[in-house]
C-alpha positions as CSV (number, residue, x, y, z in Angstrom):
1,M,97.3,120.1,81.3
2,R,100.4,120.6,80.4
3,R,102.4,117.5,78.9
4,R,105.1,118.6,81.1
5,Q,102.6,118.2,84.4
6,R,101.4,115.2,82.9
7,K,104.8,113.3,82.2
8,F,105.3,114.0,86.1
9,L,102.2,112.7,87.0
10,G,103.0,109.9,84.6
11,V,105.9,109.0,85.4
12,V,105.0,108.9,89.6
13,I,102.3,106.8,88.5
14,T,104.3,104.4,86.9
15,I,107.0,103.8,89.8
16,C,103.6,103.2,92.1
17,F,102.4,100.7,89.6
18,V,105.6,98.3,89.1
19,V,106.8,98.6,93.1
20,I,103.0,96.5,93.6
21,Y,103.0,95.1,90.7
22,A,106.3,93.5,90.9
23,L,105.3,92.8,94.8
24,V,102.6,91.2,93.4
25,A,104.5,89.1,90.8
26,M,106.7,87.8,93.8
27,A,103.6,86.7,95.8
28,L,102.1,84.4,93.2
29,A,105.8,83.3,91.9
30,Q,106.2,81.7,95.7
31,V,102.7,79.4,95.1
32,Q,103.3,75.8,95.4
33,A,102.7,74.8,92.2
34,I,105.0,77.7,90.4
35,H,107.5,77.1,93.1
36,D,107.9,73.2,92.7
37,A,108.0,73.4,88.5
38,P,110.5,72.6,86.2
39,G,112.9,75.6,85.8
40,L,111.4,75.8,82.2
41,V,108.1,76.7,83.4
42,Q,109.7,79.0,85.7
43,G,111.6,80.6,83.1
44,L,108.3,81.1,81.6
45,Y,106.3,82.2,83.7
46,Y,109.3,84.9,84.9
47,A,109.5,86.3,81.7
48,V,105.9,86.4,80.9
49,I,105.3,88.1,84.0
50,G,108.3,90.6,83.7
51,M,106.5,92.3,79.9
52,A,103.0,92.2,81.1
53,W,102.9,95.4,83.2
54,I,103.5,97.1,80.0
55,L,100.2,96.5,78.3
56,P,98.3,98.0,81.8
57,I,100.6,101.5,81.3
58,M,100.4,101.8,77.2
59,P,97.6,103.8,77.7
60,L,99.2,105.6,80.5
61,I,102.3,106.4,78.3
62,R,99.9,107.5,75.2
63,W,98.3,109.8,77.9
64,M,101.5,111.2,78.9
65,E,103.0,111.9,75.2
66,R,99.7,113.9,74.1
67,P,100.9,117.2,72.3
68,D,99.6,120.0,74.5
69,A,96.7,121.7,73.2
70,P,96.9,125.5,71.0
């Protein structure tokens, strides 16, 4: 698969993943323990969850950026 095709497929997968991830993160944020937690705890939750999506996407990004085979 050429690099251009990998990038297109990777972008589509990334967008789908981020949408699903955001929906799950919002659903988890409605859990009573987080909903009633102090503001600092809620802020930490959103900071960690907001950055955690990058870890599972990194292999996909590496795959997308791989150079074409000669």
